[in-house]
Steps between C-alpha positions, in 0.01 A plus 500: 500500500304529176369144519401553863311820410311321221410208729381740773286686247350172376417400856315826560304462174437126536125536432576587136536221243862377478580642156359842588681500832835405344468754222396788725765439765783423258420782260445764768814420697716478187356829376600679819847342494538613138403855597731503804796414279401784266457288189142606426610855422761391244261249346213750478723770349625253239145378430361854469779607266432198276131599486591854398715370213213284369252788498722734294 
């Protein structure tokens, strides 16, 4: 399903150069999948806590 979604996205944005098209479609779809699974929250919390430790 993920590959199909990326290919559909690339078809819609076919007027963009290939590299831009691939990056935008792949990155955007993977980002939303990552968020749906709930990983972005854990990653951001971990990242923010590491920043706080560096600043003290």
